[in-house]
N, C-alpha and C positions, 0 to 999 in steps of 0.2 A: 273114404267108405270102406269098411270091412265086414260088414253085416248084410247078408244077401236076404232075399224074399221069404223064405221058409223060416230062417232064423229071426228075422224081424217080427214076422207075424207071431212066433212062438213067444218071443219076448213081451210083445204088447200084451198078448191075452195072459200070459203068466204074470205080468206086472199089474194088470187089472185085478186079477183073481187075488194076489197077495194082499194089495191094497184094500180091497172088498172085505177080505178075511180080518185085516187088520182092524178095520171100522168095527166089523160085526163083534170080533173078540176084544175090542177095546184094548188093543195091544200096540204098542210103538214099533214092533218087529214088523208090522205090515208097511211100514215106511220104506223097507227094502224094496218093495214092489217099484217105488218111484226110480230106482236105478235101472231096472229092466225096462221100464216104459220109456225113460229117456234115452237109453242107448237104442232102443227100437225105433224111436222116432227120428234121432239124428243120424242112424244108420252107422254108428261108429262105436266101437268098444275097445277101450283101453287096455283091458286084459289080454287081448288078442295080439297087441304089438310086440311084446317081447319074444314071441312064439312064431310071428310071421305068419299067423292064421288069418284066412279070408273065408267068408262063406259066400261072398258075392263073386260074379265072374268077371 
């Protein structure tokens, strides 16, 4: 786990917003929200690994 509480909440909310926009605009770019949603739910972000970055305690 390397995604903390606030980071997790932001990822889930932004993921839902981006997915909703994609559905509304009928645009496949909204599928990018799935990545944010997934990393928020599993509390792990592979992009943080190379930098040793963690937002959890």
